[in-house]
All heavy atoms as TSV, in Angstrom:
chain	resi	resn	atom	element	x	y	z
A	1	MET	N	N	0.828	-1.175	-0.002
A	1	MET	CA	C	0.002	-0.018	-0.003
A	1	MET	C	C	0.870	1.241	-0.016
A	1	MET	O	O	0.559	2.219	-0.688
A	1	MET	CB	C	-0.934	-0.011	1.216
A	1	MET	CG	C	-2.030	-1.050	1.167
A	1	MET	SD	S	-3.181	-0.838	-0.206
A	1	MET	CE	C	-3.963	0.688	0.221
A	2	GLY	N	N	1.934	1.234	0.783
A	2	GLY	CA	C	2.813	2.397	0.855
A	2	GLY	C	C	3.446	2.721	-0.473
A	2	GLY	O	O	3.585	3.878	-0.855
A	3	ALA	N	N	3.885	1.684	-1.192
A	3	ALA	CA	C	4.504	1.878	-2.514
A	3	ALA	C	C	3.524	2.512	-3.492
A	3	ALA	O	O	3.846	3.442	-4.209
A	3	ALA	CB	C	5.037	0.581	-3.051
A	4	LEU	N	N	2.313	1.993	-3.494
A	4	LEU	CA	C	1.289	2.515	-4.389
A	4	LEU	C	C	0.969	3.973	-4.049
A	4	LEU	O	O	0.868	4.829	-4.945
A	4	LEU	CB	C	0.024	1.659	-4.352
A	4	LEU	CG	C	-1.100	2.018	-5.305
A	4	LEU	CD1	C	-0.612	2.057	-6.751
A	4	LEU	CD2	C	-2.227	1.058	-5.156
A	5	ALA	N	N	0.820	4.271	-2.768
A	5	ALA	CA	C	0.534	5.656	-2.380
A	5	ALA	C	C	1.692	6.555	-2.774
A	5	ALA	O	O	1.457	7.690	-3.229
A	5	ALA	CB	C	0.311	5.695	-0.865
A	6	GLY	N	N	2.898	6.107	-2.610
A	6	GLY	CA	C	4.069	6.906	-2.986
A	6	GLY	C	C	4.142	7.175	-4.469
A	6	GLY	O	O	4.460	8.295	-4.904
A	7	ILE	N	N	3.824	6.193	-5.246
A	7	ILE	CA	C	3.819	6.354	-6.724
A	7	ILE	C	C	2.769	7.351	-7.133
A	7	ILE	O	O	3.012	8.237	-7.974
A	7	ILE	CB	C	3.600	4.993	-7.395
A	7	ILE	CG1	C	4.834	4.107	-7.220
A	7	ILE	CG2	C	3.265	5.169	-8.886
A	7	ILE	CD1	C	4.580	2.652	-7.567
A	8	MET	N	N	1.585	7.232	-6.545
A	8	MET	CA	C	0.495	8.152	-6.894
A	8	MET	C	C	0.847	9.592	-6.471
A	8	MET	O	O	0.569	10.536	-7.230
A	8	MET	CB	C	-0.804	7.680	-6.246
A	8	MET	CG	C	-1.306	6.370	-6.840
A	8	MET	SD	S	-2.673	5.626	-5.932
A	8	MET	CE	C	-3.963	6.818	-6.221
A	9	GLU	N	N	1.419	9.724	-5.288
A	9	GLU	CA	C	1.790	11.064	-4.834
A	9	GLU	C	C	2.849	11.685	-5.724
A	9	GLU	O	O	2.781	12.843	-6.099
A	9	GLU	CB	C	2.298	11.003	-3.394
A	9	GLU	CG	C	2.638	12.357	-2.837
A	9	GLU	CD	C	3.081	12.333	-1.385
A	9	GLU	OE1	O	3.171	11.217	-0.790
A	9	GLU	OE2	O	3.325	13.399	-0.827
A	10	ALA	N	N	3.837	10.871	-6.134
A	10	ALA	CA	C	4.907	11.376	-7.008
A	10	ALA	C	C	4.348	11.802	-8.369
A	10	ALA	O	O	4.746	12.846	-8.910
A	10	ALA	CB	C	5.976	10.301	-7.181
A	11	GLN	N	N	3.413	11.007	-8.916
A	11	GLN	CA	C	2.831	11.395	-10.196
A	11	GLN	C	C	2.027	12.660	-10.084
A	11	GLN	O	O	2.129	13.572	-10.890
A	11	GLN	CB	C	1.930	10.267	-10.759
A	11	GLN	CG	C	1.303	10.678	-12.091
A	11	GLN	CD	C	0.566	9.549	-12.758
A	11	GLN	OE1	O	0.925	8.379	-12.630
A	11	GLN	NE2	N	-0.480	9.897	-13.475
A	12	TYR	N	N	1.210	12.755	-9.041
A	12	TYR	CA	C	0.386	13.956	-8.816
A	12	TYR	C	C	1.310	15.183	-8.699
A	12	TYR	O	O	1.078	16.202	-9.338
A	12	TYR	CB	C	-0.464	13.805	-7.544
A	12	TYR	CG	C	-1.279	15.023	-7.211
A	12	TYR	CD1	C	-2.548	15.174	-7.770
A	12	TYR	CD2	C	-0.789	16.033	-6.387
A	12	TYR	CE1	C	-3.309	16.294	-7.463
A	12	TYR	CE2	C	-1.540	17.134	-6.116
A	12	TYR	CZ	C	-2.797	17.268	-6.659
A	12	TYR	OH	O	-3.532	18.405	-6.376
A	13	ASP	N	N	2.347	15.090	-7.879
A	13	ASP	CA	C	3.268	16.232	-7.672
A	13	ASP	C	C	3.966	16.617	-8.963
A	13	ASP	O	O	4.101	17.799	-9.281
A	13	ASP	CB	C	4.302	15.886	-6.626
A	13	ASP	CG	C	3.735	15.777	-5.218
A	13	ASP	OD1	O	2.577	16.236	-4.998
A	13	ASP	OD2	O	4.423	15.219	-4.336
A	14	THR	N	N	4.347	15.643	-9.764
A	14	THR	CA	C	5.030	15.918	-11.063
A	14	THR	C	C	4.066	16.612	-11.980
A	14	THR	O	O	4.454	17.583	-12.649
A	14	THR	CB	C	5.547	14.607	-11.673
A	14	THR	OG1	O	6.507	14.023	-10.778
A	14	THR	CG2	C	6.182	14.861	-13.032
A	15	LEU	N	N	2.851	16.145	-12.056
A	15	LEU	CA	C	1.852	16.768	-12.945
A	15	LEU	C	C	1.604	18.236	-12.511
A	15	LEU	O	O	1.509	19.111	-13.361
A	15	LEU	CB	C	0.556	15.979	-12.980
A	15	LEU	CG	C	0.637	14.645	-13.678
A	15	LEU	CD1	C	-0.637	13.844	-13.450
A	15	LEU	CD2	C	0.900	14.820	-15.187
A	16	ARG	N	N	1.502	18.448	-11.223
A	16	ARG	CA	C	1.298	19.817	-10.702
A	16	ARG	C	C	2.475	20.701	-11.049
A	16	ARG	O	O	2.294	21.855	-11.481
A	16	ARG	CB	C	1.075	19.778	-9.194
A	16	ARG	CG	C	-0.253	19.168	-8.766
A	16	ARG	CD	C	-1.443	20.015	-9.131
A	16	ARG	NE	N	-1.415	21.219	-8.286
A	16	ARG	CZ	C	-1.667	22.448	-8.750
A	16	ARG	NH1	N	-1.949	22.625	-10.005
A	16	ARG	NH2	N	-1.607	23.463	-7.942
A	17	LYS	N	N	3.693	20.190	-10.935
A	17	LYS	CA	C	4.899	20.976	-11.257
A	17	LYS	C	C	4.937	21.328	-12.744
A	17	LYS	O	O	5.562	22.310	-13.101
A	17	LYS	CB	C	6.160	20.178	-10.879
A	17	LYS	CG	C	6.394	20.178	-9.402
A	17	LYS	CD	C	7.618	19.300	-9.057
A	17	LYS	CE	C	7.729	19.150	-7.562
A	17	LYS	NZ	N	8.813	18.210	-7.185
A	18	HIS	N	N	4.279	20.536	-13.567
A	18	HIS	CA	C	4.276	20.774	-14.993
A	18	HIS	C	C	3.017	21.522	-15.457
A	18	HIS	O	O	2.667	21.516	-16.645
A	18	HIS	CB	C	4.426	19.457	-15.781
A	18	HIS	CG	C	5.820	18.933	-15.743
A	18	HIS	ND1	N	6.264	18.033	-14.794
A	18	HIS	CD2	C	6.909	19.242	-16.506
A	18	HIS	CE1	C	7.506	17.778	-14.973
A	18	HIS	NE2	N	7.947	18.495	-16.007
A	19	GLY	N	N	2.329	22.143	-14.511
A	19	GLY	CA	C	1.244	23.041	-14.869
A	19	GLY	C	C	-0.166	22.489	-14.874
A	19	GLY	O	O	-1.104	23.196	-15.213
A	20	HIS	N	N	-0.340	21.230	-14.522
A	20	HIS	CA	C	-1.701	20.687	-14.448
A	20	HIS	C	C	-2.440	21.267	-13.252
A	20	HIS	O	O	-1.851	21.477	-12.197
A	20	HIS	CB	C	-1.666	19.161	-14.326
A	20	HIS	CG	C	-1.204	18.479	-15.573
A	20	HIS	ND1	N	-2.078	17.915	-16.476
A	20	HIS	CD2	C	0.043	18.235	-16.053
A	20	HIS	CE1	C	-1.382	17.375	-17.469
A	20	HIS	NE2	N	-0.096	17.572	-17.234
A	21	SER	N	N	-3.704	21.528	-13.412
A	21	SER	CA	C	-4.541	21.983	-12.304
A	21	SER	C	C	-4.679	20.831	-11.275
A	21	SER	O	O	-4.452	19.656	-11.643
A	21	SER	CB	C	-5.926	22.385	-12.775
A	21	SER	OG	O	-6.664	21.250	-13.171
A	22	PRO	N	N	-5.077	21.136	-10.068
A	22	PRO	CA	C	-5.269	20.071	-9.097
A	22	PRO	C	C	-6.257	18.986	-9.591
A	22	PRO	O	O	-6.020	17.773	-9.386
A	22	PRO	CB	C	-5.809	20.785	-7.858
A	22	PRO	CG	C	-5.224	22.134	-7.946
A	22	PRO	CD	C	-5.233	22.461	-9.423
A	23	SER	N	N	-7.343	19.396	-10.219
A	23	SER	CA	C	-8.331	18.412	-10.697
A	23	SER	C	C	-7.791	17.573	-11.835
A	23	SER	O	O	-8.025	16.361	-11.887
A	23	SER	CB	C	-9.638	19.070	-11.077
A	23	SER	OG	O	-9.458	19.938	-12.177
A	24	GLU	N	N	-7.017	18.170	-12.742
A	24	GLU	CA	C	-6.399	17.393	-13.823
A	24	GLU	C	C	-5.419	16.385	-13.276
A	24	GLU	O	O	-5.363	15.239	-13.694
A	24	GLU	CB	C	-5.681	18.324	-14.797
A	24	GLU	CG	C	-6.561	19.157	-15.684
A	24	GLU	CD	C	-5.735	20.137	-16.511
A	24	GLU	OE1	O	-4.764	20.705	-16.000
A	24	GLU	OE2	O	-6.100	20.302	-17.675
A	25	ALA	N	N	-4.560	16.839	-12.326
A	25	ALA	CA	C	-3.595	15.944	-11.748
A	25	ALA	C	C	-4.257	14.792	-11.006
A	25	ALA	O	O	-3.798	13.653	-11.097
A	25	ALA	CB	C	-2.661	16.744	-10.815
A	26	PHE	N	N	-5.328	15.081	-10.312
A	26	PHE	CA	C	-6.059	14.030	-9.618
A	26	PHE	C	C	-6.624	13.046	-10.631
A	26	PHE	O	O	-6.503	11.826	-10.470
A	26	PHE	CB	C	-7.188	14.625	-8.779
A	26	PHE	CG	C	-8.054	13.599	-8.131
A	26	PHE	CD1	C	-7.697	13.044	-6.934
A	26	PHE	CD2	C	-9.244	13.158	-8.759
A	26	PHE	CE1	C	-8.499	12.078	-6.315
A	26	PHE	CE2	C	-10.011	12.182	-8.153
A	26	PHE	CZ	C	-9.644	11.646	-6.964
A	27	ASN	N	N	-7.308	13.550	-11.661
A	27	ASN	CA	C	-7.903	12.664	-12.660
A	27	ASN	C	C	-6.877	11.772	-13.320
A	27	ASN	O	O	-7.108	10.569	-13.477
A	27	ASN	CB	C	-8.648	13.466	-13.733
A	27	ASN	CG	C	-9.911	14.092	-13.201
A	27	ASN	OD1	O	-10.446	13.680	-12.191
A	27	ASN	ND2	N	-10.397	15.081	-13.887
A	28	GLU	N	N	-5.742	12.325	-13.702
A	28	GLU	CA	C	-4.702	11.565	-14.347
A	28	GLU	C	C	-4.056	10.563	-13.428
A	28	GLU	O	O	-3.510	9.574	-13.865
A	28	GLU	CB	C	-3.650	12.489	-14.936
A	28	GLU	CG	C	-4.114	13.283	-16.120
A	28	GLU	CD	C	-4.478	12.431	-17.313
A	28	GLU	OE1	O	-3.800	11.408	-17.582
A	28	GLU	OE2	O	-5.482	12.754	-17.989
A	29	THR	N	N	-4.101	10.795	-12.156
A	29	THR	CA	C	-3.424	9.947	-11.168
A	29	THR	C	C	-4.420	8.937	-10.570
A	29	THR	O	O	-4.305	7.727	-10.837
A	29	THR	CB	C	-2.820	10.777	-10.057
A	29	THR	OG1	O	-1.877	11.704	-10.630
A	29	THR	CG2	C	-2.075	9.896	-9.060
A	30	VAL	N	N	-5.357	9.395	-9.841
A	30	VAL	CA	C	-6.245	8.489	-9.088
A	30	VAL	C	C	-7.290	7.837	-9.962
A	30	VAL	O	O	-7.446	6.612	-9.944
A	30	VAL	CB	C	-6.911	9.250	-7.918
A	30	VAL	CG1	C	-7.864	8.351	-7.179
A	30	VAL	CG2	C	-5.836	9.787	-6.990
A	31	GLU	N	N	-8.025	8.637	-10.750
A	31	GLU	CA	C	-9.067	8.063	-11.549
A	31	GLU	C	C	-8.565	7.142	-12.624
A	31	GLU	O	O	-9.141	6.100	-12.899
A	31	GLU	CB	C	-9.979	9.150	-12.121
A	31	GLU	CG	C	-10.811	9.826	-11.053
A	31	GLU	CD	C	-11.869	10.753	-11.616
A	31	GLU	OE1	O	-12.109	10.720	-12.852
A	31	GLU	OE2	O	-12.448	11.520	-10.827
A	32	GLU	N	N	-7.470	7.507	-13.254
A	32	GLU	CA	C	-6.912	6.637	-14.292
A	32	GLU	C	C	-6.507	5.277	-13.719
A	32	GLU	O	O	-6.782	4.216	-14.303
A	32	GLU	CB	C	-5.691	7.302	-14.955
A	32	GLU	CG	C	-5.133	6.553	-16.127
A	32	GLU	CD	C	-6.056	6.532	-17.327
A	32	GLU	OE1	O	-6.841	7.464	-17.495
A	32	GLU	OE2	O	-5.964	5.586	-18.113
A	33	LEU	N	N	-5.912	5.304	-12.551
A	33	LEU	CA	C	-5.512	4.039	-11.906
A	33	LEU	C	C	-6.732	3.227	-11.514
A	33	LEU	O	O	-6.847	2.041	-11.851
A	33	LEU	CB	C	-4.661	4.315	-10.675
A	33	LEU	CG	C	-4.311	3.085	-9.847
A	33	LEU	CD1	C	-3.354	2.157	-10.574
A	33	LEU	CD2	C	-3.768	3.499	-8.520
A	34	THR	N	N	-7.640	3.829	-10.782
A	34	THR	CA	C	-8.769	3.050	-10.232
A	34	THR	C	C	-9.853	2.717	-11.241
A	34	THR	O	O	-10.523	1.685	-11.082
A	34	THR	CB	C	-9.399	3.820	-9.048
A	34	THR	OG1	O	-9.883	5.077	-9.479
A	34	THR	CG2	C	-8.425	4.016	-7.900
A	35	GLU	N	N	-10.036	3.508	-12.249
A	35	GLU	CA	C	-11.098	3.258	-13.210
A	35	GLU	C	C	-10.634	2.556	-14.473
A	35	GLU	O	O	-11.453	1.983	-15.197
A	35	GLU	CB	C	-11.785	4.580	-13.593
A	35	GLU	CG	C	-12.439	5.263	-12.399
A	35	GLU	CD	C	-13.527	4.419	-11.733
A	35	GLU	OE1	O	-14.294	3.748	-12.471
A	35	GLU	OE2	O	-13.560	4.410	-10.514
A	36	SER	N	N	-9.345	2.608	-14.767
A	36	SER	CA	C	-8.874	2.003	-16.034
A	36	SER	C	C	-7.802	0.958	-15.822
A	36	SER	O	O	-7.975	-0.198	-16.179
A	36	SER	CB	C	-8.333	3.098	-16.954
A	36	SER	OG	O	-9.334	3.997	-17.324
A	37	LEU	N	N	-6.675	1.364	-15.253
A	37	LEU	CA	C	-5.525	0.456	-15.213
A	37	LEU	C	C	-5.787	-0.802	-14.367
A	37	LEU	O	O	-5.446	-1.877	-14.785
A	37	LEU	CB	C	-4.286	1.218	-14.739
A	37	LEU	CG	C	-3.828	2.332	-15.664
A	37	LEU	CD1	C	-2.652	3.046	-15.020
A	37	LEU	CD2	C	-3.470	1.776	-17.026
A	38	ILE	N	N	-6.356	-0.613	-13.195
A	38	ILE	CA	C	-6.604	-1.765	-12.330
A	38	ILE	C	C	-7.538	-2.769	-13.034
A	38	ILE	O	O	-7.318	-3.982	-12.968
A	38	ILE	CB	C	-7.188	-1.349	-10.966
A	38	ILE	CG1	C	-6.156	-0.551	-10.179
A	38	ILE	CG2	C	-7.701	-2.513	-10.174
A	38	ILE	CD1	C	-4.901	-1.305	-9.812
A	39	ARG	N	N	-8.520	-2.282	-13.710
A	39	ARG	CA	C	-9.454	-3.177	-14.444
A	39	ARG	C	C	-8.750	-3.902	-15.571
A	39	ARG	O	O	-9.010	-5.073	-15.828
A	39	ARG	CB	C	-10.665	-2.397	-14.930
A	39	ARG	CG	C	-11.554	-1.952	-13.800
A	39	ARG	CD	C	-12.730	-1.196	-14.262
A	39	ARG	NE	N	-13.522	-0.790	-13.102
A	39	ARG	CZ	C	-14.481	0.066	-13.158
A	39	ARG	NH1	N	-14.837	0.611	-14.292
A	39	ARG	NH2	N	-15.144	0.384	-12.041
A	40	LEU	N	N	-7.882	-3.186	-16.287
A	40	LEU	CA	C	-7.150	-3.844	-17.365
A	40	LEU	C	C	-6.228	-4.926	-16.825
A	40	LEU	O	O	-6.104	-5.986	-17.415
A	40	LEU	CB	C	-6.352	-2.821	-18.159
A	40	LEU	CG	C	-7.162	-1.886	-19.069
A	40	LEU	CD1	C	-6.268	-0.786	-19.618
A	40	LEU	CD2	C	-7.807	-2.667	-20.179
A	41	VAL	N	N	-5.578	-4.663	-15.693
A	41	VAL	CA	C	-4.719	-5.662	-15.089
A	41	VAL	C	C	-5.572	-6.871	-14.645
A	41	VAL	O	O	-5.197	-8.022	-14.865
A	41	VAL	CB	C	-3.953	-5.099	-13.857
A	41	VAL	CG1	C	-3.266	-6.201	-13.084
A	41	VAL	CG2	C	-2.945	-4.063	-14.331
A	42	SER	N	N	-6.729	-6.600	-14.076
A	42	SER	CA	C	-7.613	-7.696	-13.641
A	42	SER	C	C	-8.078	-8.546	-14.838
A	42	SER	O	O	-8.099	-9.766	-14.750
A	42	SER	CB	C	-8.832	-7.093	-12.924
A	42	SER	OG	O	-9.730	-8.105	-12.573
A	43	GLU	N	N	-8.414	-7.890	-15.931
A	43	GLU	CA	C	-8.916	-8.621	-17.081
A	43	GLU	C	C	-7.832	-9.346	-17.867
A	43	GLU	O	O	-8.065	-10.431	-18.414
A	43	GLU	CB	C	-9.650	-7.658	-18.027
A	43	GLU	CG	C	-10.950	-7.124	-17.486
A	43	GLU	CD	C	-11.542	-6.043	-18.363
A	43	GLU	OE1	O	-11.064	-5.835	-19.496
A	43	GLU	OE2	O	-12.478	-5.384	-17.916
A	44	ASN	N	N	-6.634	-8.728	-17.955
A	44	ASN	CA	C	-5.612	-9.220	-18.861
A	44	ASN	C	C	-4.345	-9.715	-18.195
A	44	ASN	O	O	-3.550	-10.397	-18.831
A	44	ASN	CB	C	-5.258	-8.114	-19.857
A	44	ASN	CG	C	-6.423	-7.697	-20.686
A	44	ASN	OD1	O	-6.954	-8.454	-21.460
A	44	ASN	ND2	N	-6.866	-6.465	-20.485
A	45	GLY	N	N	-4.124	-9.333	-16.954
A	45	GLY	CA	C	-2.903	-9.726	-16.264
A	45	GLY	C	C	-1.751	-8.732	-16.439
A	45	GLY	O	O	-1.722	-7.940	-17.391
A	46	MET	N	N	-0.801	-8.794	-15.495
A	46	MET	CA	C	0.339	-7.874	-15.568
A	46	MET	C	C	1.245	-8.174	-16.740
A	46	MET	O	O	1.835	-7.257	-17.311
A	46	MET	CB	C	1.154	-7.943	-14.269
A	46	MET	CG	C	0.649	-7.053	-13.163
A	46	MET	SD	S	0.331	-5.326	-13.603
A	46	MET	CE	C	1.937	-4.672	-13.912
A	47	ASP	N	N	1.404	-9.420	-17.146
A	47	ASP	CA	C	2.228	-9.729	-18.288
A	47	ASP	C	C	1.713	-8.998	-19.518
A	47	ASP	O	O	2.475	-8.428	-20.296
A	47	ASP	CB	C	2.272	-11.211	-18.566
A	47	ASP	CG	C	3.079	-11.980	-17.544
A	47	ASP	OD1	O	3.840	-11.355	-16.801
A	47	ASP	OD2	O	2.947	-13.214	-17.509
A	48	TRP	N	N	0.408	-8.964	-19.695
A	48	TRP	CA	C	-0.204	-8.271	-20.834
A	48	TRP	C	C	0.084	-6.792	-20.757
A	48	TRP	O	O	0.377	-6.141	-21.748
A	48	TRP	CB	C	-1.714	-8.535	-20.858
A	48	TRP	CG	C	-2.428	-7.813	-21.939
A	48	TRP	CD1	C	-2.612	-8.229	-23.223
A	48	TRP	CD2	C	-3.082	-6.544	-21.861
A	48	TRP	NE1	N	-3.313	-7.298	-23.935
A	48	TRP	CE2	C	-3.623	-6.253	-23.117
A	48	TRP	CE3	C	-3.246	-5.622	-20.836
A	48	TRP	CZ2	C	-4.316	-5.095	-23.389
A	48	TRP	CZ3	C	-3.965	-4.456	-21.109
A	48	TRP	CH2	C	-4.472	-4.203	-22.364
A	49	MET	N	N	-0.017	-6.212	-19.535
A	49	MET	CA	C	0.257	-4.787	-19.360
A	49	MET	C	C	1.689	-4.432	-19.739
A	49	MET	O	O	1.949	-3.489	-20.426
A	49	MET	CB	C	-0.022	-4.328	-17.926
A	49	MET	CG	C	-1.510	-4.334	-17.554
A	49	MET	SD	S	-2.477	-3.085	-18.464
A	49	MET	CE	C	-1.934	-1.604	-17.686
A	50	TYR	N	N	2.658	-5.242	-19.272
A	50	TYR	CA	C	4.047	-4.992	-19.618
A	50	TYR	C	C	4.291	-5.108	-21.108
A	50	TYR	O	O	4.935	-4.289	-21.709
A	50	TYR	CB	C	4.967	-5.954	-18.870
A	50	TYR	CG	C	5.167	-5.636	-17.419
A	50	TYR	CD1	C	4.857	-6.570	-16.422
A	50	TYR	CD2	C	5.673	-4.427	-17.003
A	50	TYR	CE1	C	5.021	-6.287	-15.098
A	50	TYR	CE2	C	5.873	-4.105	-15.654
A	50	TYR	CZ	C	5.535	-5.072	-14.737
A	50	TYR	OH	O	5.705	-4.792	-13.409
A	51	LEU	N	N	3.743	-6.162	-21.704
A	51	LEU	CA	C	3.903	-6.364	-23.134
A	51	LEU	C	C	3.286	-5.212	-23.921
A	51	LEU	O	O	3.895	-4.663	-24.859
A	51	LEU	CB	C	3.245	-7.702	-23.563
A	51	LEU	CG	C	3.290	-8.032	-25.051
A	51	LEU	CD1	C	4.725	-8.239	-25.504
A	51	LEU	CD2	C	2.461	-9.255	-25.353
A	52	THR	N	N	2.074	-4.817	-23.568
A	52	THR	CA	C	1.374	-3.748	-24.261
A	52	THR	C	C	2.073	-2.413	-24.101
A	52	THR	O	O	2.151	-1.631	-25.037
A	52	THR	CB	C	-0.064	-3.673	-23.756
A	52	THR	OG1	O	-0.693	-4.940	-23.936
A	52	THR	CG2	C	-0.877	-2.630	-24.524
A	53	ALA	N	N	2.630	-2.169	-22.919
A	53	ALA	CA	C	3.324	-0.890	-22.664
A	53	ALA	C	C	4.592	-0.770	-23.534
A	53	ALA	O	O	5.021	0.332	-23.843
A	53	ALA	CB	C	3.675	-0.755	-21.215
A	54	ARG	N	N	5.160	-1.863	-23.939
A	54	ARG	CA	C	6.403	-1.851	-24.737
A	54	ARG	C	C	6.127	-1.677	-26.214
A	54	ARG	O	O	7.030	-1.388	-26.994
A	54	ARG	CB	C	7.165	-3.132	-24.523
A	54	ARG	CG	C	7.722	-3.254	-23.141
A	54	ARG	CD	C	8.575	-4.498	-23.042
A	54	ARG	NE	N	8.837	-4.767	-21.653
A	54	ARG	CZ	C	8.886	-5.947	-21.099
A	54	ARG	NH1	N	8.668	-7.015	-21.850
A	54	ARG	NH2	N	9.125	-6.117	-19.847
A	55	GLN	N	N	4.895	-1.871	-26.651
A	55	GLN	CA	C	4.574	-1.841	-28.062
A	55	GLN	C	C	3.929	-0.501	-28.430
A	55	GLN	O	O	3.190	0.064	-27.625
A	55	GLN	CB	C	3.586	-2.955	-28.412
A	55	GLN	CG	C	4.096	-4.323	-28.207
A	55	GLN	CD	C	3.037	-5.373	-28.467
A	55	GLN	OE1	O	1.869	-5.069	-28.615
A	55	GLN	NE2	N	3.431	-6.629	-28.510
A	56	PRO	N	N	4.220	-0.006	-29.631
A	56	PRO	CA	C	3.465	1.169	-30.092
A	56	PRO	C	C	2.013	0.810	-30.220
A	56	PRO	O	O	1.665	-0.261	-30.674
A	56	PRO	CB	C	4.059	1.467	-31.487
A	56	PRO	CG	C	5.317	0.667	-31.558
A	56	PRO	CD	C	5.198	-0.465	-30.584
A	57	HIS	N	N	1.145	1.699	-29.728
A	57	HIS	CA	C	-0.261	1.359	-29.713
A	57	HIS	C	C	-1.105	2.623	-29.562
A	57	HIS	O	O	-0.590	3.700	-29.274
A	57	HIS	CB	C	-0.607	0.390	-28.602
A	57	HIS	CG	C	-0.211	0.917	-27.263
A	57	HIS	ND1	N	1.044	0.710	-26.749
A	57	HIS	CD2	C	-0.875	1.644	-26.342
A	57	HIS	CE1	C	1.113	1.310	-25.553
A	57	HIS	NE2	N	-0.027	1.872	-25.311
A	58	SER	N	N	-2.387	2.465	-29.709
A	58	SER	CA	C	-3.320	3.547	-29.440
A	58	SER	C	C	-4.132	3.220	-28.206
A	58	SER	O	O	-4.138	2.062	-27.748
A	58	SER	CB	C	-4.242	3.732	-30.649
A	58	SER	OG	O	-5.081	2.598	-30.751
A	59	ALA	N	N	-4.860	4.180	-27.693
A	59	ALA	CA	C	-5.716	3.947	-26.546
A	59	ALA	C	C	-6.778	2.904	-26.897
A	59	ALA	O	O	-7.173	2.098	-26.045
A	59	ALA	CB	C	-6.365	5.229	-26.077
A	60	ALA	N	N	-7.229	2.871	-28.128
A	60	ALA	CA	C	-8.234	1.877	-28.538
A	60	ALA	C	C	-7.681	0.484	-28.390
A	60	ALA	O	O	-8.407	-0.444	-28.035
A	60	ALA	CB	C	-8.686	2.157	-29.978
A	61	HIS	N	N	-6.404	0.304	-28.671
A	61	HIS	CA	C	-5.780	-1.023	-28.530
A	61	HIS	C	C	-5.846	-1.474	-27.086
A	61	HIS	O	O	-6.138	-2.628	-26.802
A	61	HIS	CB	C	-4.363	-0.990	-29.046
A	61	HIS	CG	C	-3.600	-2.264	-28.779
A	61	HIS	ND1	N	-3.826	-3.400	-29.509
A	61	HIS	CD2	C	-2.671	-2.559	-27.862
A	61	HIS	CE1	C	-3.038	-4.354	-29.078
A	61	HIS	NE2	N	-2.331	-3.852	-28.054
A	62	LEU	N	N	-5.558	-0.559	-26.172
A	62	LEU	CA	C	-5.521	-0.921	-24.752
A	62	LEU	C	C	-6.901	-1.372	-24.253
A	62	LEU	O	O	-7.010	-2.313	-23.497
A	62	LEU	CB	C	-5.072	0.250	-23.900
A	62	LEU	CG	C	-3.595	0.492	-23.803
A	62	LEU	CD1	C	-3.337	1.767	-23.042
A	62	LEU	CD2	C	-2.884	-0.652	-23.158
A	63	THR	N	N	-7.923	-0.699	-24.668
A	63	THR	CA	C	-9.275	-0.974	-24.115
A	63	THR	C	C	-10.110	-1.843	-24.985
A	63	THR	O	O	-11.075	-2.433	-24.512
A	63	THR	CB	C	-10.011	0.339	-23.861
A	63	THR	OG1	O	-10.105	1.078	-25.068
A	63	THR	CG2	C	-9.300	1.175	-22.802
A	64	GLY	N	N	-9.777	-1.978	-26.261
A	64	GLY	CA	C	-10.674	-2.686	-27.160
A	64	GLY	C	C	-10.225	-4.044	-27.602
A	64	GLY	O	O	-11.050	-4.864	-28.045
A	65	ASN	N	N	-8.951	-4.340	-27.545
A	65	ASN	CA	C	-8.436	-5.571	-28.087
A	65	ASN	C	C	-8.220	-6.597	-26.969
A	65	ASN	O	O	-7.205	-6.581	-26.315
A	65	ASN	CB	C	-7.143	-5.338	-28.853
A	65	ASN	CG	C	-6.651	-6.557	-29.556
A	65	ASN	OD1	O	-7.212	-7.637	-29.440
A	65	ASN	ND2	N	-5.577	-6.433	-30.302
A	66	ARG	N	N	-9.143	-7.484	-26.793
A	66	ARG	CA	C	-9.026	-8.501	-25.744
A	66	ARG	C	C	-8.319	-9.761	-26.227
A	66	ARG	O	O	-8.156	-10.719	-25.511
A	66	ARG	CB	C	-10.422	-8.883	-25.213
A	66	ARG	CG	C	-11.168	-7.749	-24.606
A	66	ARG	CD	C	-10.470	-7.289	-23.336
A	66	ARG	NE	N	-11.224	-6.220	-22.733
A	66	ARG	CZ	C	-10.735	-5.032	-22.425
A	66	ARG	NH1	N	-9.484	-4.760	-22.667
A	66	ARG	NH2	N	-11.484	-4.124	-21.871
A	67	ASN	N	N	-7.876	-9.737	-27.515
A	67	ASN	CA	C	-7.173	-10.900	-28.052
A	67	ASN	C	C	-5.660	-10.676	-28.144
A	67	ASN	O	O	-5.023	-11.255	-28.962
A	67	ASN	CB	C	-7.727	-11.197	-29.441
A	67	ASN	CG	C	-9.184	-11.606	-29.371
A	67	ASN	OD1	O	-9.571	-12.328	-28.502
A	67	ASN	ND2	N	-9.975	-11.119	-30.314
A	68	SER	N	N	-5.152	-9.775	-27.306
A	68	SER	CA	C	-3.718	-9.489	-27.312
A	68	SER	C	C	-2.936	-10.699	-26.898
A	68	SER	O	O	-3.412	-11.562	-26.163
A	68	SER	CB	C	-3.387	-8.331	-26.373
A	68	SER	OG	O	-3.993	-7.167	-26.816
A	69	ARG	N	N	-1.699	-10.768	-27.381
A	69	ARG	CA	C	-0.812	-11.858	-26.983
A	69	ARG	C	C	-0.528	-11.789	-25.495
A	69	ARG	O	O	-0.486	-10.728	-24.904
A	69	ARG	CB	C	0.539	-11.748	-27.708
A	69	ARG	CG	C	0.434	-11.949	-29.182
A	69	ARG	CD	C	1.776	-11.904	-29.816
A	69	ARG	NE	N	2.341	-10.569	-29.645
A	69	ARG	CZ	C	3.621	-10.309	-29.590
A	69	ARG	NH1	N	4.492	-11.281	-29.626
A	69	ARG	NH2	N	4.058	-9.084	-29.436
A	70	LYS	N	N	-0.331	-12.887	-24.879
A	70	LYS	CA	C	0.083	-12.989	-23.487
A	70	LYS	C	C	1.449	-13.598	-23.433
A	70	LYS	O	O	1.786	-14.451	-24.251
A	70	LYS	CB	C	-0.929	-13.773	-22.661
A	70	LYS	CG	C	-2.285	-13.108	-22.589
A	70	LYS	CD	C	-3.174	-13.792	-21.610
A	70	LYS	CE	C	-4.574	-13.242	-21.686
A	70	LYS	NZ	N	-4.940	-12.413	-20.636
A	71	LEU	N	N	2.241	-13.186	-22.471
A	71	LEU	CA	C	3.578	-13.782	-22.288
A	71	LEU	C	C	3.460	-15.195	-21.795
A	71	LEU	O	O	2.591	-15.550	-21.123
A	71	LEU	CB	C	4.406	-12.955	-21.293
A	71	LEU	CG	C	4.786	-11.575	-21.773
A	71	LEU	CD1	C	5.501	-10.838	-20.657
A	71	LEU	CD2	C	5.701	-11.674	-22.972
């Protein structure tokens, strides 16, 4: 839990330092994790997330292609 909280805090702080409003930084940090990434990990597994993050892709590929290769 501490590692996850630290990562989220670091991302939020970095976004704020680069000019994002508090609400934008929150949305990009907390909502993206809880509403998108965690569900993708649950549905596809961490191996899929690592593989997909290394490949050029679009947002549609991340959310729409459930037939992606698995490691």
